[in-house]
VEXNUBA-395099 format. One record per atom (N, C-alpha, C): x, y, z; residue in three letters. Coordinates in steps of 0.2 Angstrom, whole numbers, padded with zeros to 4 digits, always signed. Atoms other than C-alpha are relative to their C-alpha. Layout:
<rs>
XYZAla
...
</rs>
This chain:
<rs>
+0003+0004+0005Met
+0548+0551+0518Met
-0006+0003-0003Met
+0005-0004+0003Lys
+0536+0558+0506Lys
-0007-0004+0001Lys
+0007+0003+0000Arg
+0517+0555+0508Arg
-0004+0000-0006Arg
+0004+0001+0006Ile
+0505+0549+0495Ile
-0006+0004+0001Ile
+0006-0004+0000Leu
+0491+0561+0491Leu
-0006-0004-0001Leu
+0006+0004+0000Leu
+0474+0553+0495Leu
-0006+0005+0001Leu
+0006-0004-0001Pro
+0456+0560+0494Pro
-0001+0001+0008Pro
+0001-0001-0007Leu
+0451+0567+0511Leu
-0006-0004+0002Leu
+0006+0003-0002Ala
+0439+0557+0521Ala
-0006+0004+0002Ala
+0005-0004-0002Leu
+0422+0563+0524Leu
-0001+0000+0008Leu
+0002+0000-0007Val
+0416+0569+0541Val
-0005-0005+0002Val
+0004+0005-0002Val
+0408+0555+0550Val
-0005+0003+0005Val
+0005-0003-0005Ala
+0391+0560+0558Ala
-0001-0005+0006Ala
+0001+0004-0006Val
+0389+0555+0576Val
-0006+0003+0003Val
+0006-0002-0003Ser
+0372+0556+0584Ser
+0001+0004+0006Ser
-0001-0004-0006Ala
+0370+0569+0597Ala
-0003-0003+0006Ala
+0004+0004-0005Gln
+0359+0557+0607Gln
+0005-0005+0004Gln
-0004+0005-0003Ala
+0367+0547+0621Ala
-0003-0007-0001Ala
+0002+0006+0002Gln
+0367+0529+0617Gln
-0001-0005+0007Gln
+0002+0004-0006Ile
+0359+0517+0630Ile
+0001-0008-0002Ile
-0002+0007+0001Thr
+0366+0499+0631Thr
-0004-0004+0006Thr
+0003+0004-0004Asn
+0356+0485+0639Asn
+0005-0005+0003Asn
-0005+0005-0003Asn
+0366+0474+0651Asn
-0003-0007+0000Asn
+0003+0007+0002Pro
+0364+0456+0645Pro
+0000-0004+0007Pro
-0001+0004-0006Lys
+0369+0450+0663Lys
-0005+0002+0005Lys
+0005-0003-0005Ala
+0355+0460+0672Ala
-0005-0006+0002Ala
+0005+0005-0003Lys
+0344+0449+0683Lys
-0005+0003+0004Lys
+0006-0003-0004Val
+0327+0453+0691Val
-0001-0004+0006Val
+0001+0004-0007Asp
+0324+0449+0709Asp
-0008-0001+0000Asp
+0008+0001+0000Pro
+0306+0441+0709Pro
-0003+0003+0006Pro
+0003-0002-0006Lys
+0303+0447+0727Lys
-0002+0007+0000Lys
+0002-0008+0000Asn
+0304+0466+0724Asn
+0000+0002-0007Asn
+0001-0002+0007Asn
+0304+0466+0705Asn
+0006+0005-0002Asn
-0005-0005+0001Arg
+0321+0475+0705Arg
+0005-0003-0004Arg
-0005+0003+0005Val
+0335+0473+0692Val
+0007+0000+0004Val
-0006+0000-0004Ala
+0351+0467+0701Ala
+0005+0004-0003Ala
-0005-0004+0004Asn
+0362+0474+0687Asn
-0004+0005-0004Asn
+0004-0005+0004Pro
+0353+0490+0681Pro
+0003+0001-0007Pro
-0002-0002+0007Val
+0354+0496+0663Val
+0005+0006+0001Val
-0005-0005-0001Val
+0370+0506+0661Val
+0000+0005-0006Val
+0000-0005+0005Ala
+0369+0523+0651Ala
+0007+0003-0001Ala
-0006-0003+0001Lys
+0384+0529+0642Lys
+0000+0007+0000Lys
+0000-0007-0001Pro
+0389+0547+0645Pro
-0001+0003-0007Pro
+0001-0003+0006Lys
+0384+0559+0631Lys
+0007+0003-0002Lys
-0007-0002+0002Pro
+0399+0563+0620Pro
+0000+0008-0001Pro
+0000-0007+0000Lys
+0405+0581+0620Lys
-0001+0002-0008Lys
+0002-0003+0007Leu
+0398+0590+0604Leu
+0004+0006-0002Leu
-0004-0006+0002Met
+0408+0602+0594Met
-0006+0006+0000Met
+0005-0005+0001Ser
+0400+0619+0594Ser
-0001+0002-0007Ser
+0002-0001+0007Arg
+0392+0626+0578Arg
+0006+0003-0003Arg
-0006-0003+0003Asp
+0407+0637+0575Asp
+0006-0004-0001Asp
-0005+0005+0002Glu
+0419+0623+0577Glu
-0002-0005-0005Glu
+0002+0004+0005Leu
+0409+0612+0566Leu
+0001+0004-0007Leu
+0000-0004+0006Arg
+0408+0626+0553Arg
+0008+0001-0002Arg
-0007+0000+0001Ala
+0427+0628+0554Ala
+0003-0006-0003Ala
-0002+0006+0003Cys
+0429+0610+0551Cys
-0002-0002-0007Cys
+0003+0000+0007Ile
+0418+0610+0536Ile
+0004+0004-0005Ile
-0004-0005+0004Asp
+0427+0625+0529Asp
+0007-0003-0002Asp
-0007+0003+0001Ala
+0444+0616+0531Ala
-0001-0006-0004Ala
+0001+0006+0004Gln
+0437+0600+0523Gln
-0001+0002-0007Gln
+0001-0003+0007Glu
+0431+0610+0508Glu
+0006+0003-0003Glu
-0006-0003+0003Ala
+0447+0620+0506Ala
+0005-0006-0001Ala
-0004+0005+0002Asn
+0457+0604+0507Asn
-0001-0004-0006Asn
+0002+0004+0006Ser
+0447+0595+0494Ser
+0001+0004-0006Ser
-0002-0004+0006Lys
+0449+0610+0482Lys
+0007+0000-0001Lys
-0007-0001+0000Glu
+0467+0611+0486Glu
+0003-0007-0003Glu
-0002+0006+0003Ser
+0469+0592+0482Ser
-0001+0000-0008Ser
+0002-0001+0007Glu
+0460+0595+0465Glu
+0005+0004-0004Glu
-0005-0005+0003Ala
+0472+0610+0461Ala
+0007-0004+0000Ala
-0006+0004+0001Ile
+0487+0599+0465Ile
+0000-0005-0005Ile
+0001+0004+0005Lys
+0481+0586+0454Lys
+0001+0003-0007Lys
+0000-0004+0006Ala
+0479+0599+0440Ala
+0008+0002-0001Ala
-0007-0002+0001Asp
+0497+0605+0443Asp
+0004-0006-0002Asp
-0004+0006+0002Gln
+0504+0587+0442Gln
-0001-0002-0007Gln
+0001+0002+0007Ala
+0495+0584+0426Ala
+0004+0005-0005Ala
-0003-0005+0004Ala
+0502+0601+0419Ala
+0008-0002+0000Ala
-0007+0002+0000Tyr
+0520+0595+0425Tyr
+0001-0006-0005Tyr
-0001+0005+0004Lys
+0518+0579+0417Lys
+0000+0001-0008Lys
+0000-0002+0007Ala
+0513+0587+0400Ala
+0006+0003-0002Ala
-0006-0004+0001Asn
+0527+0599+0401Asn
+0007-0005-0001Asn
-0005+0005+0001Ala
+0539+0584+0404Ala
+0000-0004-0006Ala
+0001+0004+0007Glu
+0533+0575+0389Glu
+0002+0004-0006Glu
-0002-0004+0006Lys
+0535+0590+0378Lys
+0008+0001+0000Lys
-0007-0001+0000Leu
+0553+0592+0384Leu
+0004-0006-0002Leu
-0003+0006+0002Lys
+0557+0574+0381Lys
+0000+0000-0008Lys
+0000+0000+0007Ala
+0552+0576+0363Ala
+0005+0006-0003Ala
-0005-0006+0002Glu
+0562+0593+0362Glu
+0007-0003+0001Glu
-0007+0002-0001Lys
+0577+0584+0369Lys
+0002-0004-0006Lys
-0002+0004+0006Val
+0577+0572+0354Val
+0002+0004-0006Val
-0002-0005+0005Glu
+0577+0587+0342Glu
+0007+0003+0002Glu
-0006-0003-0002Ile
+0591+0595+0352Ile
+0006-0005-0002Ile
-0005+0005+0001Glu
+0601+0579+0351Glu
+0002-0001-0007Glu
-0001+0001+0007Ala
+0598+0577+0333Ala
+0004+0006-0003Ala
-0004-0006+0002Gly
+0604+0595+0330Gly
+0007+0000+0002Gly
-0006+0001-0002Glu
+0619+0592+0340Glu
+0004-0004-0004Glu
-0004+0005+0004Ala
+0624+0577+0330Ala
+0001+0003-0007Ala
-0001-0003+0007Ala
+0621+0587+0313Ala
+0005+0005+0001Ala
-0006-0005-0001Leu
+0632+0601+0320Leu
+0007-0003+0000Leu
-0006+0004-0001Gly
+0645+0589+0325Gly
+0003-0002-0007Gly
-0003+0002+0007Lys
+0646+0582+0307Lys
+0002+0006-0004Lys
-0002-0006+0004Gln
+0647+0599+0300Gln
+0007+0003+0002Gln
-0006-0002-0003Val
+0661+0604+0311Val
+0006-0005-0002Val
-0005+0005+0003Ser
+0670+0587+0306Ser
+0002+0001-0007Ser
-0001-0001+0007Asp
+0667+0591+0288Asp
+0005+0006-0001Asp
-0004-0006+0001Val
+0675+0608+0290Val
+0007-0001+0002Val
-0007+0001-0002Lys
+0690+0602+0299Lys
+0003-0005-0006Lys
-0002+0005+0006Ala
+0692+0588+0285Ala
+0002+0005-0006Ala
-0001-0005+0005Glu
+0691+0602+0272Glu
+0006+0004+0001Glu
-0006-0004-0002Lys
+0703+0613+0281Lys
+0007-0004-0001Lys
-0006+0005+0001Glu
+0716+0598+0281Glu
+0001-0001-0007Glu
-0001+0001+0007Ala
+0713+0595+0263Ala
+0003+0006-0004Ala
-0002-0006+0003Ile
+0716+0613+0258Ile
+0007+0001+0002Ile
-0007-0001-0002Leu
+0732+0614+0268Leu
+0004-0005-0003Leu
-0004+0005+0004Ala
+0738+0598+0260Ala
+0001+0002-0007Ala
+0000-0003+0007Asp
+0734+0606+0243Asp
+0005+0005-0001Asp
-0005-0006+0000His
+0744+0621+0247His
+0007-0002+0001His
-0007+0002-0001Ala
+0759+0611+0253Ala
+0002-0004-0006Ala
-0002+0004+0006Ala
+0758+0600+0237Ala
+0002+0005-0005Ala
-0001-0005+0005Leu
+0757+0616+0226Leu
+0006+0003+0001Leu
-0006-0003-0002Thr
+0771+0624+0235Thr
+0006-0004-0002Thr
-0006+0004+0001Ala
+0782+0609+0233Ala
+0001-0001-0008Ala
+0000+0002+0007Glu
+0777+0606+0215Glu
+0001+0006-0005Glu
+0000-0006+0004Ala
+0777+0624+0209Ala
+0006+0001-0005Ala
-0006-0001+0005Pro
+0795+0625+0202Pro
+0000-0005-0006Pro
+0000+0005+0006Lys
+0792+0610+0191Lys
-0006+0001-0005Lys
+0006-0001+0004Leu
+0775+0616+0184Leu
+0001+0006-0005Leu
+0000-0005+0005Ser
+0773+0626+0168Ser
-0004+0006+0003Ser
+0004-0006-0002Lys
+0766+0644+0170Lys
-0008-0002-0001Lys
+0007+0002+0001Glu
+0749+0637+0163Glu
-0002-0004+0005Glu
+0003+0004-0005Asp
+0748+0623+0175Asp
+0000+0003+0007Asp
-0001-0003-0007Leu
+0754+0633+0190Leu
-0006+0005+0001Leu
+0006-0004+0000Lys
+0740+0646+0185Lys
-0006-0004+0002Lys
+0006+0004-0001Ala
+0727+0633+0184Ala
+0000-0003+0007Ala
+0000+0003-0007Arg
+0732+0625+0201Arg
-0001+0005+0005Arg
+0001-0006-0004Asn
+0733+0642+0209Asn
-0008+0002+0000Asn
+0007-0002+0000Glu
+0715+0646+0203Glu
-0004-0005+0003Glu
+0004+0005-0003Ala
+0709+0629+0209Ala
+0000+0000+0007Ala
-0001+0000-0007Tyr
+0717+0631+0226Tyr
-0004+0006+0003Tyr
+0003-0006-0003Gln
+0710+0649+0228Gln
-0008-0001+0000Gln
+0008+0002+0000Ala
+0692+0643+0223Ala
-0002-0004+0006Ala
+0002+0004-0006Arg
+0693+0630+0236Arg
+0001+0003+0006Arg
-0001-0004-0006Ala
+0700+0642+0249Ala
-0006+0004+0001Ala
+0006-0005+0000Asn
+0685+0654+0245Asn
-0006-0004+0002Asn
+0006+0005-0002Gly
+0673+0639+0246Gly
+0000-0002+0008Gly
-0001+0001-0007Phe
+0680+0635+0263Phe
-0002+0005+0005Phe
+0002-0005-0003Ser
+0677+0652+0269Ser
-0008+0000+0001Ser
+0007+0000+0000Lys
+0659+0651+0265Lys
-0003-0006+0004Lys
+0002+0005-0004Leu
+0658+0634+0273Leu
+0001+0001+0007Leu
-0002-0002-0007Phe
+0666+0640+0289Phe
-0006+0005+0003Phe
+0005-0004-0002Asp
+0653+0654+0290Asp
-0006-0003+0001Asp
+0006+0004-0001Ala
+0639+0642+0288Ala
+0000-0004+0006Ala
+0000+0003-0006Val
+0645+0632+0302Val
+0000+0004+0006Val
+0001-0005-0005Lys
+0647+0647+0313Lys
-0007+0002+0001Lys
+0007-0002+0000Ala
+0629+0652+0309Ala
-0004-0006+0003Ala
+0004+0006-0003Ala
+0623+0634+0313Ala
+0002-0001+0007Ala
-0002+0001-0007Asp
+0633+0633+0329Asp
-0004+0006+0004Asp
+0003-0005-0004Ala
+0625+0650+0335Ala
-0007-0002+0000Ala
+0007+0002+0000Glu
+0608+0644+0330Glu
-0002-0006+0005Glu
+0001+0006-0004Gln
+0610+0627+0339Gln
+0002+0002+0008Gln
-0001-0003-0006Gly
+0617+0637+0354Gly
-0006+0003+0003Gly
+0006-0003-0002Ala
+0602+0647+0355Ala
-0006-0005+0002Ala
+0005+0005-0002Lys
+0591+0631+0355Lys
+0002-0004+0006Lys
-0003+0003-0006Arg
+0602+0623+0368Arg
-0002+0004+0006Arg
+0001-0004-0005Lys
+0600+0638+0379Lys
-0007+0000+0002Lys
+0007+0000-0001Ala
+0581+0639+0377Ala
-0002-0007+0003Ala
+0002+0007-0003Phe
+0580+0620+0381Phe
+0002+0000+0007Phe
-0003+0000-0007Ser
+0591+0622+0397Ser
-0005+0004+0004Ser
+0005-0004-0004Asp
+0579+0636+0403Asp
-0006-0003+0001Asp
+0006+0004-0001Lys
+0564+0625+0400Lys
+0001-0005+0005Lys
-0001+0006-0005Val
+0572+0611+0410Val
+0000+0003+0007Val
+0000-0004-0006Asp
+0576+0624+0424Asp
-0007+0001+0003Asp
+0007-0002-0002Ala
+0558+0630+0424Ala
-0004-0007+0002Ala
+0003+0006-0001Leu
+0552+0612+0424Leu
+0002-0003+0007Leu
-0002+0002-0007Asn
+0562+0608+0440Asn
-0003+0005+0005Asn
+0004-0005-0005Asp
+0555+0624+0448Asp
-0007-0002+0001Asp
+0007+0002-0001Gln
+0538+0618+0444Gln
-0001-0006+0004Gln
+0001+0006-0004Phe
+0541+0601+0452Phe
+0001+0002+0007Phe
-0001-0002-0007Lys
+0548+0609+0468Lys
-0006+0004+0003Lys
+0006-0004-0002Ala
+0533+0621+0469Ala
-0006-0005+0002Ala
+0005+0005-0001Ile
+0521+0606+0467Ile
+0002-0004+0007Ile
-0002+0004-0005Glu
+0531+0596+0480Glu
-0001+0004+0007Glu
+0002-0004-0006Glu
+0530+0611+0493Glu
-0007+0001+0001Glu
+0007+0000+0000Arg
+0512+0613+0489Arg
-0003-0006+0003Arg
+0003+0006-0002Thr
+0508+0595+0492Thr
+0002-0001+0007Thr
-0002+0001-0007Glu
+0518+0595+0509Glu
-0005+0004+0004Glu
+0005-0005-0004Lys
+0507+0610+0515Lys
-0007-0003+0000Lys
+0006+0003+0000His
+0492+0601+0509His
-0001-0006+0005His
+0000+0006-0005Phe
+0497+0585+0519Phe
-0001+0003+0007Phe
+0000-0003-0006Asp
+0500+0596+0534Asp
-0008+0003+0002Asp
+0007-0002-0001Ala
+0482+0604+0532Ala
-0004-0006+0001Ala
+0004+0006+0000Ser
+0475+0587+0530Ser
+0001-0003+0007Ser
-0001+0003-0007Asp
+0483+0580+0546Asp
-0003+0005+0005Asp
+0003-0005-0005Lys
+0477+0596+0556Lys
-0007-0001+0000Lys
+0007+0002+0000Trp
+0459+0592+0550Trp
-0001-0006+0003Trp
+0002+0007-0003Lys
+0460+0574+0555Lys
+0001+0001+0008Lys
-0001+0000-0007Ala
+0467+0579+0572Ala
-0006+0004+0004Ala
+0005-0005-0003Glu
+0454+0593+0575Glu
-0007-0002-0001Glu
+0007+0001+0002Cys
+0439+0586+0566Cys
-0003-0007-0001Cys
+0002+0007+0002Gln
+0439+0568+0561Gln
-0003-0004+0006Gln
+0003+0004-0005Asn
+0427+0557+0571Asn
-0002+0004+0006Asn
+0002-0005-0005Lys
+0422+0572+0582Lys
-0008+0000+0000Lys
+0007-0001+0000Ala
+0404+0572+0588Ala
-0003+0007-0001Ala
+0003-0007+0002Tyr
+0392+0586+0582Tyr
-0007-0001+0000Tyr
+0007+0000+0000Asp
+0374+0590+0582Asp
-0002+0000-0008Asp
+0002+0000+0007Glu
+0366+0585+0565Glu
-0004+0006-0002Glu
+0004-0006+0001Asn
+0355+0600+0566Asn
+0005+0006-0002Asn
-0005-0005+0002Asp
+0370+0611+0566Asp
+0003+0000-0007Asp
-0003+0001+0007Glu
+0377+0603+0551Glu
-0005+0002-0006Glu
+0006-0002+0004Lys
+0360+0606+0542Lys
+0000+0007-0001Lys
+0000-0007+0000Ala
+0360+0624+0547Ala
+0006+0003-0004Ala
-0006-0003+0003Ile
+0378+0627+0541Ile
+0000-0002-0008Ile
+0000+0001+0007Arg
+0375+0618+0524Arg
-0005+0005-0003Arg
+0005-0005+0002Lys
+0360+0629+0522Lys
+0003+0007-0001Lys
-0003-0006+0001Glu
+0370+0644+0525Glu
+0005+0001-0006Glu
-0005+0000+0005Lys
+0383+0639+0513Lys
-0004+0000-0007Lys
+0004+0000+0007Ala
+0370+0635+0499Ala
-0003+0007-0001Ala
+0003-0006+0001Ala
+0362+0652+0502Ala
+0006+0005-0002Ala
-0005-0004+0002Ala
+0379+0661+0501Ala
+0003-0001-0007Ala
-0002+0001+0007Ala
+0384+0652+0485Ala
-0005+0002-0005Ala
+0005-0002+0005Ala
+0367+0656+0477Ala
+0001+0008-0001Ala
+0000-0007+0000Ala
+0369+0674+0482Ala
+0006+0002-0005Ala
-0006-0001+0004Ala
+0387+0674+0474Ala
-0001-0001-0007Ala
+0001+0002+0007Ala
+0381+0666+0458Ala
-0005+0006-0003Ala
+0005-0005+0002Ala
+0367+0679+0457Ala
+0004+0007-0002Ala
-0004-0006+0001Ala
+0379+0693+0459Ala
+0005+0000-0006Ala
-0004+0000+0005Ser
+0391+0687+0447Ser
-0004+0000-0007Ser
+0004+0000+0006Ala
+0377+0684+0434Ala
-0002+0007-0002Ala
+0003-0007+0001Gly
+0371+0702+0437Gly
+0006+0005-0003Gly
-0005-0005+0002Lys
+0388+0710+0432Lys
+0000+0000-0007Lys
</rs>
């Protein structure tokens, strides 16, 4: 079952200090001023080391960037799909026009064959002048058919090239979808790993501040180096 891509949850800060809970049922013995049910202290939660916290923060940032990159890929895929929809309409119109041309050529061929048959049958009855005129008309029509046939061949070749280019684009779009699908699944795996290793884990807030400071300094240094090039 495919999972839906969701923004990553932020790391929840947990205080490093042990929490003290007062027992509401505690009673004081008036004779010795002692508490019958003393205050119970919860054990301190195990804190992540600074290196573990840094790895979690790095993973969270990487997952966040990957999420945005996947959204960009999805937007590009959608745009390409819309373009192909419009191009498909053009291809279908071209196919319809080519089909009409082919039908017209077939009809013209049948008509010329019918003319030839009629001329052959009527030739003995025609005068030399009429036979010559009919022959010239037939030849002109036959010559015209040759040009019409060549035009259809050219149109068919052109439409075939468009058809092939469109098919290649459809294949590329399918490959793009598969790549996004695989990338999304890997992102989900990384997100699940972060949740298992980092989410709701206790850490020292001072460690977080130090790490954030390190990252800010590294980003500033990188920006300065880039500006100096």
